[in-house]
C-alpha positions as CSV (number, residue, x, y, z in Angstrom):
1,M,-12.9,17.3,17.1
2,Y,-11.4,13.8,16.4
3,R,-7.7,13.2,16.7
4,V,-6.0,10.8,14.3
5,I,-2.4,9.6,14.3
6,V,-0.7,8.7,11.1
7,L,1.9,6.0,12.0
8,D,3.5,5.5,8.5
9,K,4.3,7.6,5.5
10,L,1.2,8.3,3.5
11,A,0.8,9.9,0.1
12,Q,0.3,13.6,0.2
13,E,-3.2,13.1,-1.3
14,G,-4.2,11.2,1.8
15,L,-2.8,13.8,4.1
16,D,-4.6,16.5,2.1
17,R,-7.9,14.6,2.6
18,L,-7.3,14.5,6.4
19,Q,-6.4,18.2,6.3
20,S,-9.6,19.1,4.5
21,A,-11.9,17.2,7.0
22,S,-13.4,19.8,9.3
23,Q,-13.8,17.5,12.3
24,I,-10.4,15.8,12.1
25,E,-7.1,17.0,13.6
26,Y,-4.2,14.7,12.6
27,E,-0.5,14.3,13.5
28,V,2.2,12.3,11.7
29,R,4.4,10.2,14.0
30,T,6.4,7.5,12.2
31,G,8.9,5.0,13.6
32,L,7.1,4.4,16.9
33,K,7.6,1.1,18.8
34,G,7.0,-0.3,22.2
35,N,6.1,2.1,25.0
36,D,6.3,5.1,22.6
37,L,3.7,3.6,20.4
38,R,1.5,2.5,23.3
39,Q,1.6,6.0,24.8
40,A,0.9,7.7,21.4
41,L,-2.1,5.6,20.7
42,T,-3.7,6.7,24.0
43,E,-3.8,10.3,22.8
44,F,-5.8,9.6,19.6
45,D,-9.3,8.5,18.5
46,G,-8.1,6.9,15.4
47,A,-4.9,5.6,13.8
48,I,-3.8,5.1,10.2
49,C,-0.9,2.8,9.4
50,R,0.6,0.9,6.5
51,S,2.9,-2.1,7.0
52,G,5.7,-0.3,8.8
53,V,4.3,-0.5,12.2
54,K,3.1,-3.5,14.2
55,I,0.1,-2.8,16.5
56,T,0.2,-5.5,19.1
57,A,-1.9,-6.4,22.1
58,E,0.7,-4.7,24.3
59,A,0.5,-1.5,22.2
60,L,-3.3,-1.4,22.9
61,E,-3.1,-2.4,26.5
62,G,-4.9,0.1,28.8
63,N,-6.1,2.2,25.9
64,R,-9.6,3.7,26.5
65,R,-9.7,6.4,23.8
66,L,-8.8,4.7,20.5
67,R,-11.8,3.7,18.4
68,A,-10.5,2.8,15.0
69,I,-7.3,1.6,13.2
70,V,-7.2,1.9,9.5
71,R,-4.6,0.0,7.4
72,A,-3.9,1.9,4.2
73,G,-3.5,-1.3,2.2
74,V,-4.9,-4.8,1.7
75,G,-4.1,-6.8,4.8
76,T,-4.3,-6.3,8.5
77,D,-1.7,-8.8,9.5
78,N,0.4,-6.2,11.3
79,I,-2.6,-5.4,13.6
80,D,-3.7,-7.7,16.5
81,R,-7.3,-7.7,15.5
82,V,-8.4,-9.9,18.4
83,A,-6.9,-7.5,21.0
84,A,-8.3,-4.5,19.1
85,T,-11.8,-6.0,19.2
86,R,-11.4,-6.8,22.9
87,H,-10.6,-3.1,23.4
88,G,-13.6,-2.0,21.3
89,V,-11.3,-0.8,18.4
90,V,-12.6,-1.3,14.9
91,V,-9.9,-2.5,12.4
92,M,-10.4,-1.6,8.8
93,N,-8.4,-1.8,5.6
94,T,-8.5,-0.3,2.1
95,P,-8.3,-3.3,-0.2
96,T,-9.0,-1.4,-3.4
97,G,-6.6,1.5,-2.8
98,N,-3.7,0.2,-4.9
99,T,-5.7,-2.0,-7.4
100,L,-5.2,0.2,-10.4
101,S,-1.6,1.0,-9.6
102,T,-0.8,-2.7,-9.2
103,A,-2.5,-3.5,-12.5
104,E,-0.5,-0.7,-14.2
105,H,2.7,-2.1,-12.6
106,T,1.9,-5.5,-14.1
107,F,1.8,-3.9,-17.5
108,A,5.1,-2.0,-16.9
109,L,6.8,-5.3,-16.0
110,M,5.3,-7.1,-19.0
111,L,6.5,-4.4,-21.4
112,A,9.9,-4.3,-19.7
113,L,10.3,-8.0,-20.0
114,S,9.0,-8.2,-23.6
115,R,11.5,-5.5,-24.6
116,N,14.5,-6.7,-22.6
117,V,14.7,-3.3,-20.9
118,A,16.8,-4.4,-17.9
119,P,19.5,-6.4,-19.8
120,A,19.7,-3.7,-22.5
121,H,20.1,-1.0,-19.8
122,Q,22.9,-3.0,-18.1
123,S,24.6,-3.6,-21.4
124,L,24.5,0.1,-22.2
125,R,25.9,0.9,-18.7
126,D,28.7,-1.5,-19.4
127,G,29.6,0.5,-22.5
128,V,28.2,-1.9,-25.0
129,W,25.3,-1.3,-27.3
130,E,24.1,-4.4,-29.0
131,R,20.9,-3.2,-30.4
132,N,20.0,-6.5,-32.2
133,A,20.5,-8.5,-29.1
134,Y,17.8,-6.7,-27.2
135,M,15.1,-6.2,-29.8
136,G,12.4,-8.0,-27.8
137,T,8.9,-8.8,-29.0
138,Q,5.6,-6.9,-29.4
139,L,2.7,-7.6,-27.0
140,A,0.1,-6.8,-29.7
141,D,-1.9,-9.8,-30.9
142,K,-0.5,-12.1,-28.2
143,T,-2.5,-14.2,-25.8
144,L,-2.2,-13.3,-22.1
145,G,-3.0,-15.8,-19.4
146,I,-4.2,-14.3,-16.1
147,V,-4.2,-16.6,-13.1
148,G,-7.0,-15.4,-10.8
149,L,-9.6,-12.8,-11.7
150,G,-9.8,-11.0,-8.4
151,R,-9.6,-7.2,-8.2
152,I,-6.2,-6.9,-9.8
153,G,-6.6,-9.7,-12.4
154,R,-9.9,-8.1,-13.6
155,E,-8.2,-4.7,-14.0
156,V,-5.3,-6.3,-16.0
157,A,-7.9,-8.1,-18.2
158,K,-9.8,-4.8,-18.9
159,A,-6.6,-3.0,-19.8
160,C,-5.5,-5.8,-22.1
161,F,-8.0,-4.7,-24.7
162,G,-5.7,-1.7,-25.4
163,L,-3.0,-4.0,-26.6
């Protein structure tokens, strides 16, 4: 049985996957720092984090059990990869985990900006309704420029065909 510590809040779907894995026992412990983090890491075979915890060389010092740290997200800048490698700990990330959500958020912001959602909402909250002042514009038949066609840019480009 492998023991995994979850160091930051994860979506329930992620916790459900851990729960369904027959060879994994997991425990959620958030907000750990300093000696508390160092001690906790010695009790587990793997660790899952997001950006809320910083795993430093000091946090890994003396650890003989930990084998993997997984960053649920794109970067690993909050993990001392050199120290982890020195301790035989593999550092991984999940770079595509939020690609679709980020592309969808791009569309949400484009639609909100084109329709003046934020200023219209504020005006309404202020007790004024000036419908004509916030008409906005349609995105249909417009040209969209995408700077960079990485994972997210490609998803935005694919979704553009719907507009």
